[in-house]
N, C-alpha and C positions, 0 to 999 in steps of 0.2 A: 650893427643894425640887421634885422632880418631882411631877407631878399625875396621880393615878389616879382614874378613874371606876369605881365598883363597882356591880354589880347582881346579880340572881339570879332564880330562878324559884320559890323556896320562900317568898317573901314578905319584907317589910321587917324583920320581927321574928324571922327564922330564926336558929338557933344558928350555922349555917355562915357567914352573912354577918357576924355579930358576931365570930366567930373570925378571919375574913379582915381585918376592920377592925383588930382587935387586933394582928395580925401585921404590918400595913403602916404604921400611923399613926406609929411611931417614926421613920420615915425618909422619909415621903412625905405630900404634901397630898392629902386624900381628898375626893371628892364621891360621895355615895351617892344613887342613884335606883332604887328597887326596887318591884315590884308590891305593892299593898296586901294581896293575897291570894295564896295558892299558885296557881301557873300551870304546874305540871309537865306535861310532854308536849304543850306548845302549839307546839313547833317554832319556826320562824322566821316567826311570824305577826304581822301588823300590823293593828291595829283600824281599820277604814275606815267602819263603819256605826253607830258610837256615839261620843258625846263622852267625853272622859277628864278627870278632875279631878286636878290636881296639888296635893298637900297637904304642907306643911312639917312635918317631925317634929322637927328640930333644926337647928343650924347646918350648912349644906352637906349636909343629909340630908333626902330627900324620898321620899314614897310616891305611887304612881300608882294612883288608885282604878279597879279593874277593868282595868288595863292589863297587857299582856304584857311579858316581858323585852325584846323587840324594840321595843315602844312606849317603854319606859323609856330605852333607848339613843337612839332617834330623837329623843325629846323633850329629853333631856339635851343632846344636841349642837346641836339647833336652837333651843332656848328657854332652858334653864337656864344653859348654859355659853356659848353663842353664840360669841364671839370668844376664849374661854378654852379652846381645844382641849386635851384631856388628852393626856399622853404615853403612856398605856397604859389599856386597858379590861380589867377582870377580872370574869368572871361566875362566881359560886359563893359559898362552897363548897357544892355541891349535896349534899343528903342522899341518897346512893345513886349507883350507877354510871351512867356515860354512855359506854358502850363499843360497839364494833361498829356495826351499823346503827342503834342507838339514838340516835346523834348526829343523825339526821334527825328524830326525835321531840322531842328535848331542847330545852326552853326555855332551859336554861343555855347550851348550845352555840349556839342561835339568837341569843342576845344578842351573843355573841362574833362570830358571822357578820355581824351588822348593823354593828358597829363596824369590822370588817375591810373591809366594803364602803365605809366612809367613810375608809379609808386609815390607820386607827389600829391600832398593834400590839395584839393581842387574845389573851387566854387564857381558857379555860373550865376550871374545876376542880371535880372531884367526889370524894367520899369513899365508898368501897364499904362496905356492911354485909352480913353473911352471914345475920343473923336480925333480925326486927323489934324485938326487945327489946335490941338492942345499945346499950350506953352510949356516947354520942357523945364521944369523946376526940379533939380536933383538934390535939393537941400535935405530932404528926408533920407534919400538913398545914401548920400554921402555920410550923414550922421550915423546911420545904421551900420554901414559897412566898416567904418572906422571902429565902431564899438565891437562888432563881431570879430574882426580880424585881431584886434587887441586881445579879445578873449581866447582866441586860438593860440596866439603867441604866448599868452600867460598861462597856458595849459588849464584853462577853466572848462574846456570841453574835453571829454574823453578822447584819447587819440584813436580809439577804435572807430569813431564816427567818420574819420577821413583816412582809414586804412586803404591799402592798395585796392583798386577797382571800385572805390566808392567816391561819391562827390555829394555836395549839397547844392540843390537848385533853389535859388532865392527869387521871389517875385515881390515887387514893391509897388503898392498903389501910388498914383499921383495925388499926393495930399500935402498939406502943410503939416509940420511936425505935431502941432497940437490936435490935429484931426485923427492921427493914427492911434488905434486902440492897442497897439503892441504887436507881439509876435504870436503866430499860430504854427504849430508843428503839423504838417499836412502830408497826405499822400497825393500822388498825381491823379487828377480827376478824369472824368469821362467826357470828352468834348464832343459836341455834335458837329458833324461836317456836312457840307453841301458841295455839289459840283459847280463851283463859282468860276466858270470859264467864259471869257469874252471872245467872241469871234468877229473878225473884221477883215477888210481887204487892204492890201498894200497898194501903192500907186501903179503896180503892174497888173492889178486885178486878181492877185493870188490871195487865197485865204491865209490868215494867220490867227493864232490863238494866244490869249494872255490870261494867265491864272490870276484871279482876283483875291482880295482879302475875304476870309470867312468871318461871319459874325461871331462874337465871343459868347457862345451859348453852350450849356453843359447840362448833364444829368445830375440831379440832386443826389448826394451821397448820404449814407447813414451817418447820423450825428453831424451833418454839415462839416465834414472833416477834410474836404478836398482843398487843393490850392485855389481853385476857382472861387469857392465859397468864402475862403479866408480873405482874399483881396476885395471881393465884393462887399464884405462887411468891414472894410478899412483896417485889416490886419496885414502885416508883412508875413508872407508865406515862406516857410522853410521846409523843403521836401528832401529827405535823404534818398539818394539814388544809388543803386547797386548795379554793376554792369553784367551780373549774372542774369540773363534773360530767360533762363529755364523756368518752365511752369512746373514747379516741383510737385504740386498736388496731383499732377497728371502722370507722373512717372510710373506709379504703381498700376494705373489703368492700362498704360501701354505695355508694361511688363506682362500683365495678365493676358492681354490680347496676343502678345508675341508667343507666350507659352502655349496658348491654345491653338494658334493659327500660324505657327512659325513658317517662314518663307521656305526654308529647306527641310521642313518636316521634323 
């Protein structure tokens, strides 16, 4: 059986991780290493100034006390699995969207970035909700991810899609199976951000601040081809991500500037 490493940023006991396990265990061998506590919006962060405790939850299932999703992947590959390199790493199913520029904040995507850096095919999966009291139904997500992973393992997708330093970011709308219109291949969209900060006082009269949730609004893209627009129209969004963050179209502009105004003449 193929071997899959699972992690997330919602914590080892999250409903999305349980759903992901249920979807994949019929046809794959699973190892799970997830944060002991929720680590949403920690990005691609690695813990360097504190020790981490690895705790066994069950067979092939571990939690990392106060570790980030990136820590989980790093420790899984270097310590838990060592010479047993997984065929695939999947991070999720995140409770909430990871679209547009949010991929830079996302611990879910950060974990997939880490495994991609180690040359392992990597997926990040999130399920959107429109209101906080949504009932979490992962039936569509489970059906899709089983279908997609089987396609990967059966070599129906070109291997170049998941080469080193690449990953696929998947966002799934909260729908019944029959409501989904299919898959759209998308680019990461342009999200609108606001300074959603709540200021209050603690019992000692000192100010504290709490970052709130931003509304899920975005700029319309050409041909409605972004991840935001896809899920808004009841499609599953697949966005290929490359870890090369260089703005290649601006390289020549900077080269010309440097030739004309070189720092050392």
